[in-house]
C-alpha positions in Angstrom: 130.9 132.9 92.7 130.3 132.9 96.5 126.7 134.0 95.9 126.2 131.1 93.5 127.6 128.5 96.0 125.5 130.0 98.7 122.4 129.7 96.6 123.1 126.0 95.8 123.7 125.2 99.4 120.5 127.0 100.4 118.6 124.9 97.8 120.0 121.6 99.2 119.2 122.7 102.8 115.6 123.6 101.7 115.1 120.1 100.1 116.5 118.4 103.2 114.2 120.4 105.4 111.2 119.2 103.4 112.0 115.6 104.1 110.8 114.3 107.5 111.4 111.0 109.3 108.2 109.1 109.5 107.5 105.8 111.3 105.4 103.1 109.6 103.5 101.1 112.3 101.1 98.3 112.7 97.6 99.7 113.2 96.8 97.0 115.9 100.0 96.4 117.8 101.5 99.9 117.1 104.8 98.2 116.5 107.1 99.5 113.7 106.9 97.9 110.3 110.3 97.3 108.8 111.2 96.7 105.2 108.0 98.2 103.7 108.5 99.4 100.2 107.5 103.0 99.4 106.8 104.2 95.9 106.3 107.7 94.6 103.3 108.9 92.5 105.0 107.5 89.3 105.4 104.1 90.8 109.2 104.4 91.3 110.8 103.0 94.4 112.0 105.7 96.8 113.2 103.4 99.6 112.4 100.9 102.3 111.5 101.5 105.9 114.5 100.7 108.2 114.6 98.3 111.2 112.7 100.9 113.3 110.1 101.4 110.6 111.4 104.8 109.7 111.6 106.4 106.2 112.0 110.0 104.9 108.9 111.5 103.2 108.2 115.0 101.9 105.1 117.0 102.8 102.5 117.3 100.0 103.9 114.4 97.9 101.9 111.3 97.0 103.2 107.9 98.2 102.2 104.3 97.9 103.3 101.8 100.6 103.6 98.1 100.1 104.3 95.2 102.4 103.5 91.5 102.2 102.0 91.5 105.7 99.9 94.6 105.3 97.3 96.1 103.0 98.6 98.5 100.4 98.2 102.1 101.5 98.2 105.3 99.3 98.3 108.8 100.7 99.5 112.4 100.4 101.9 113.0 103.2 100.9 115.8 105.6 103.5 115.8 108.4 102.2 112.9 110.4 104.8 111.4 112.6 103.3 107.9 112.3 101.6 106.2 109.4 99.6 103.1 110.4 99.3 100.1 108.1 96.5 97.5 108.4 97.5 93.8 108.5 96.6 91.9 105.4 93.7 89.4 105.5 93.7 87.4 102.3 92.4 83.9 102.6 94.3 80.9 101.1 92.3 78.3 99.3 92.8 75.1 101.2 92.1 71.5 100.0 92.6 68.4 102.0 94.7 70.2 104.7 94.2 67.6 107.4 96.1 64.7 105.8 99.6 66.0 106.5 101.1 62.5 106.2 100.6 62.3 102.5 103.6 62.2 100.2 103.5 65.7 98.7 102.6 69.2 99.7 101.2 70.9 96.5 100.9 74.6 96.4 100.3 77.4 93.9 101.9 80.9 94.2 101.0 84.1 92.6 104.2 86.1 91.9 105.2 89.5 90.8 108.7 90.9 90.0 109.3 94.6 89.3 112.6 96.2 88.2 113.2 99.9 88.1 116.3 101.4 86.4 117.1 104.9 87.3 113.6 105.2 88.9 111.9 104.1 85.6 109.9 100.9 85.3 112.0 98.7 82.9 110.9 95.1 83.6 107.7 93.6 85.0 106.7 90.0 85.4 103.8 88.3 87.1 102.1 84.9 87.0 101.2 81.6 88.7 103.7 78.9 89.5 103.1 75.6 91.2 105.3 73.4 93.4 105.3 69.9 94.8 107.4 69.4 98.0 108.2 65.9 99.4 106.8 66.0 102.9 109.7 63.8 104.2 112.8 65.0 102.4 111.5 68.4 101.5 112.8 68.1 98.0 111.2 70.7 95.8 109.7 69.9 92.4 108.6 72.6 90.1 105.3 72.2 88.3 103.9 74.4 85.4 104.1 78.2 85.2 102.0 80.8 83.5 103.6 84.3 83.3 103.1 87.7 81.8 106.2 89.6 80.9 106.9 93.3 80.0 110.0 95.3 79.0 109.9 99.0 78.6 110.7 100.5 75.2 111.7 103.9 76.6 114.9 105.1 75.0 116.2 106.9 78.1 116.7 103.6 79.9 117.5 101.5 76.9 120.7 99.5 76.8 123.8 101.1 75.2 125.8 99.0 72.8 128.5 98.3 75.3 125.9 97.5 77.9 124.6 94.6 75.8 127.7 92.7 77.0 126.0 92.3 80.4 122.3 92.2 81.2 120.7 94.4 83.8 117.6 92.1 84.1 117.7 90.7 87.6 114.2 89.3 87.8 113.6 85.6 88.3 110.8 83.1 88.7 110.0 82.4 92.3 111.4 79.3 94.0 110.6 77.6 97.3 113.7 76.8 99.4 113.9 73.7 101.6 114.0 75.8 104.7 112.3 79.1 105.6 114.2 82.2 106.6 113.2 81.5 110.2 114.5 77.9 110.1 117.8 79.0 108.4 118.3 81.6 111.2 117.6 79.0 114.0 120.1 76.6 112.3 122.9 79.3 112.4 124.7 79.1 115.7 125.8 82.7 115.3 122.2 84.0 115.1 119.5 84.2 117.7 116.2 85.9 118.4 115.6 87.9 121.5 112.4 90.0 122.3 111.4 90.0 118.6 114.8 91.2 117.3 117.0 89.0 115.1 120.7 89.2 116.1 123.9 88.0 114.3 126.5 87.9 117.1 125.5 91.2 118.8 124.3 93.0 115.6 120.6 93.6 115.0 119.8 92.3 111.5 116.1 91.7 111.5 112.8 91.3 113.3 110.5 88.4 114.3 106.9 89.5 115.1 104.2 87.2 116.4 100.6 88.0 115.3 98.7 85.9 117.8 95.3 87.1 116.7 95.9 85.5 113.3 98.2 82.7 114.4 100.9 84.1 112.1 104.6 85.1 112.2 106.2 87.9 110.3 110.0 87.4 109.8 112.3 90.0 108.2 116.1 89.9 107.8 119.0 91.8 106.2 120.1 89.2 103.8 123.3 91.1 102.9 124.8 91.0 106.4 127.7 90.6 107.4 128.7 92.6 104.3 127.8 96.3 103.9 127.9 95.7 100.1 128.7 93.0 97.6 130.9 94.1 94.7 131.2 92.2 91.4 133.5 93.1 88.5 133.0 91.7 85.1 134.1 92.9 81.6 134.8 96.4 82.9 131.6 96.6 84.8 131.3 97.1 88.5 128.1 96.0 90.1 127.4 97.0 93.7 124.7 95.3 95.7 124.1 97.7 98.6 120.7 96.5 99.9 119.1 93.1 100.2 116.1 92.6 102.5 114.0 89.5 102.8 110.6 89.1 104.5 108.4 86.0 105.0 104.9 85.7 106.5 103.9 82.3 107.9 100.5 80.8 108.9 102.0 79.3 112.1 103.6 81.4 114.9 105.5 78.4 116.4 108.6 77.3 114.5 107.0 77.6 111.0 108.3 75.3 108.2 108.1 75.7 104.4 104.6 74.1 104.6 103.5 77.1 106.6 104.8 79.8 104.2 102.1 82.3 103.3 104.0 85.0 101.4 107.6 86.1 100.6 109.3 89.4 99.6 112.8 90.2 98.4 114.2 93.6 97.7 117.6 94.5 96.2 119.3 97.8 95.3 122.2 97.7 92.9 124.4 100.2 91.1 126.0 99.4 87.7 128.9 101.3 86.3 131.5 100.9 83.5 135.1 102.1 83.7 135.1 103.3 80.0 131.7 105.0 80.0 129.8 107.6 81.9 127.3 104.9 82.6 125.7 104.8 86.1 122.5 102.8 86.6 120.6 102.6 89.9 118.6 99.4 89.9 115.8 98.5 92.3 114.3 95.0 92.1 111.4 93.7 94.2 110.2 90.1 94.0 107.1 89.0 95.9 104.9 85.9 95.9 101.8 84.7 97.7 100.8 81.1 98.4 97.2 81.2 97.1 96.3 77.5 97.2 97.7 74.4 98.9 96.8 70.7 99.5 98.5 67.5 100.6 98.4 64.7 98.1 99.9 61.3 97.2 100.2 62.1 93.4 102.3 64.6 91.5 100.4 65.8 88.5 101.0 69.3 87.1 98.1 71.6 86.5 97.1 72.4 82.9 98.1 75.7 81.4 94.3 76.5 80.9 93.7 76.0 84.7 96.7 78.2 85.6 95.5 80.9 83.2 92.2 81.0 85.0 94.0 81.1 88.4 96.2 84.0 87.0 93.1 86.0 86.1 91.6 85.5 89.5 94.6 86.2 91.7 96.0 89.1 89.7 92.8 90.9 90.7 93.1 89.9 94.3 96.7 91.4 94.5 96.5 94.6 92.4 99.6 96.6 91.5 100.0 100.3 92.1 97.8 102.3 89.7 100.8 104.2 88.2 102.6 101.0 87.3 99.4 99.6 85.8 99.0 102.8 83.7 102.5 102.5 82.4 102.1 98.9 81.5 98.9 99.7 79.5 100.5 102.7 77.9 103.5 100.8 76.6 101.7 97.7 75.5 
């Protein structure tokens, strides 16, 4: 018995020793990159880099790193202490950008939402959605949307009968808020920014990075703070939200508004259990969108579905998904 326990402990120690703390950093500024999503070779989320840019990786394993402010990176980890990420450089299509006093700000976003259940891809959605925002009141009007939707048919992650009482689909269409994350932070008297760090009272909850060479700002925040977790009980289910990070990239590095928003990312980790079943589900949800076109106009006329379909084809190529996820989508279609 003692020998068996020793063997198990030795196995855990060996696994722990294989994992090493690695910092993800900007290839130009050398600053840490927080809240980057890291996937394994199968496209499953293994975690997010912390405030200092650190995440645990194992030597010899394949990883894919994604962040809205940086180019996607794929590698087989080989004991490097730092992995550098290159800033993204996609160009937004601009129309009539000088007439900022016009009535509406019209933009199109390419979005993607991915949900893993127990590290398996269960839901996937992407598409194009357009918005009209009143330049005075900032009231948001939604235009047309074109989307592609997928749900896995794998039996090992399928819903049980009791589970049908509550859905585990947490994906949603993107929506533009009246204020950016940066503006919401500056409106909160308990929050402030010092030396690139976002504080709530005296607690560090995010980062604010200026990218002067591109006249951009990268803003990240722990959206769950001040709670360590958010617990919801419904029909015998307990849902625990233990991680919720948000990141936005702006075209302007000086008090950016919603009209300067370039891209947005939201990541959540939830655990779903039921008191009468041995049901435990670990759920990772990542929502991201990119502003791909914008203009200022005096009229509000939604784009046709045909035009949005053409936009979808163009921008889905510009923002490719991880190859492993693409393979699974093709395999299950």
